[in-house]
C-alpha positions as CSV (number, residue, x, y, z in Angstrom):
1,M,-1.5,-16.1,23.9
2,A,-2.2,-12.2,25.1
3,Q,0.2,-9.7,26.4
4,H,-0.5,-7.2,29.1
5,Y,-1.1,-3.8,28.2
6,K,2.5,-1.4,27.9
7,G,0.4,1.9,27.8
8,P,-0.3,3.4,24.6
9,R,2.2,3.3,21.5
10,K,2.8,4.2,18.4
11,Q,4.0,1.5,15.6
12,I,7.6,3.0,13.8
13,K,7.4,0.9,11.1
14,M,11.0,-0.8,9.6
15,P,12.1,0.7,6.2
16,A,11.4,-2.6,3.2
17,D,14.8,-1.9,2.1
18,A,16.7,-2.7,5.7
19,P,19.6,-5.2,5.1
20,A,18.5,-8.9,5.3
21,S,22.0,-9.5,7.3
22,M,21.2,-6.9,9.8
23,L,17.7,-7.6,10.6
24,Q,19.5,-11.3,11.2
25,V,21.7,-9.4,13.8
26,I,18.5,-8.1,15.6
27,A,16.8,-11.2,16.0
28,N,19.4,-13.6,17.2
29,R,20.3,-10.5,20.0
30,A,16.6,-10.0,20.8
31,A,16.5,-13.9,21.1
32,A,19.7,-14.0,23.4
33,S,18.2,-10.9,25.6
34,G,15.0,-13.2,26.3
35,T,13.2,-10.9,24.2
36,G,11.0,-10.5,21.1
37,A,12.2,-8.4,18.4
38,S,10.0,-5.4,18.6
39,Q,10.5,-4.9,22.3
40,Y,14.4,-5.3,21.9
41,L,14.1,-2.2,18.7
42,A,11.5,-0.4,21.2
43,D,13.6,-0.8,24.1
44,L,16.6,0.1,21.5
45,L,15.0,3.7,20.5
46,A,14.6,4.6,24.2
47,F,18.2,4.1,24.6
48,A,18.7,6.3,21.5
49,V,16.6,8.9,22.0
50,G,18.0,9.5,25.8
51,R,15.1,8.2,27.4
52,P,16.3,4.8,28.8
53,D,13.5,4.6,31.4
54,L,11.0,3.8,28.8
55,A,13.2,0.8,28.0
56,R,11.2,-2.4,29.1
57,S,13.7,-5.3,28.7
58,L,17.3,-4.3,27.7
59,T,20.1,-2.6,29.9
60,Q,22.5,0.0,28.8
61,S,25.2,-3.0,29.5
62,A,22.8,-5.1,26.5
63,I,22.7,-2.2,24.7
64,D,26.3,-1.6,24.7
65,Y,27.8,-5.3,25.2
66,P,25.5,-7.6,23.1
67,E,25.9,-10.9,23.6
68,Q,28.4,-12.8,21.9
69,V,27.3,-15.9,21.2
70,L,24.0,-16.1,19.7
71,P,21.3,-18.3,18.5
72,D,20.4,-18.8,15.0
73,V,16.9,-17.0,14.6
74,V,14.7,-16.5,11.7
75,P,14.1,-13.5,11.3
76,A,10.2,-11.8,11.8
77,A,8.1,-11.1,8.8
78,N,7.8,-7.4,9.9
79,M,10.0,-5.6,12.5
80,N,7.6,-2.7,13.7
81,P,8.6,-1.9,16.9
82,R,5.3,-0.3,19.1
83,V,7.2,2.8,21.0
84,D,6.4,4.6,23.6
85,L,4.4,7.8,23.0
86,E,6.8,9.9,24.3
87,V,9.5,8.0,22.6
88,Y,7.8,8.5,19.4
89,E,8.0,11.8,19.8
90,L,11.5,12.3,20.2
91,V,12.2,9.8,17.0
92,H,9.8,12.0,15.2
93,A,11.9,14.9,16.3
94,A,15.2,13.4,15.6
95,G,14.1,12.1,11.9
96,V,12.7,16.2,11.3
97,A,15.8,17.4,12.7
98,C,18.4,14.9,10.0
99,G,15.8,15.4,7.4
100,I,14.7,12.1,7.7
101,S,11.5,10.0,8.2
102,K,11.2,8.0,11.3
103,A,11.8,5.0,9.4
104,D,15.3,6.0,8.1
105,Y,16.0,7.0,11.7
106,L,15.3,3.8,13.1
107,L,17.1,2.3,10.7
108,D,20.6,4.6,11.0
109,V,19.7,3.2,15.3
110,C,19.9,-0.3,14.3
111,M,23.0,-0.3,11.5
112,A,25.1,1.4,13.9
113,H,23.5,-1.4,16.6
114,V,24.9,-4.4,14.8
115,A,28.1,-2.7,13.4
116,D,28.4,-1.9,17.3
117,E,29.2,1.7,17.1
118,P,28.1,4.9,19.4
119,L,24.0,4.8,18.8
120,P,23.4,8.3,16.3
121,P,23.7,10.8,18.8
122,L,20.7,13.2,18.8
123,P,20.4,16.2,16.6
124,I,18.1,18.0,18.8
125,A,19.3,20.7,21.6
126,E,19.1,19.6,24.8
127,E,16.4,21.7,25.9
128,E,14.0,20.9,23.2
129,L,13.6,17.3,24.7
130,L,11.3,18.9,27.4
131,L,8.1,16.7,27.6
132,T,5.3,17.6,29.3
133,G,2.8,14.8,30.6
């Protein structure tokens, strides 16, 4: 089924060696929140890089206090979120600042989220986050 246009976006690939248990939790939490895993991850990244205004489906409380009663969902074959271009650039900058790839930054954010830990802090000075658009 066709979906409405969400604006220009870029894909960030989940590392191939991402733990299956983590992917299962992400799939379950996405289903519990009523959204797909890719959109869930895109929203999670928007919060992680300080742009909650670009999250489409999730709220801060859904990130901080995910559903405790989770459905048992089979994870999608690939969980590669398509994120807003501004989120993509911020993920790229965070990865560069940490010396890791965008995929590994995605993995770090997901691992913190499924462990119910705070999302990793942005390793970028606030003045560097000013985007023009």
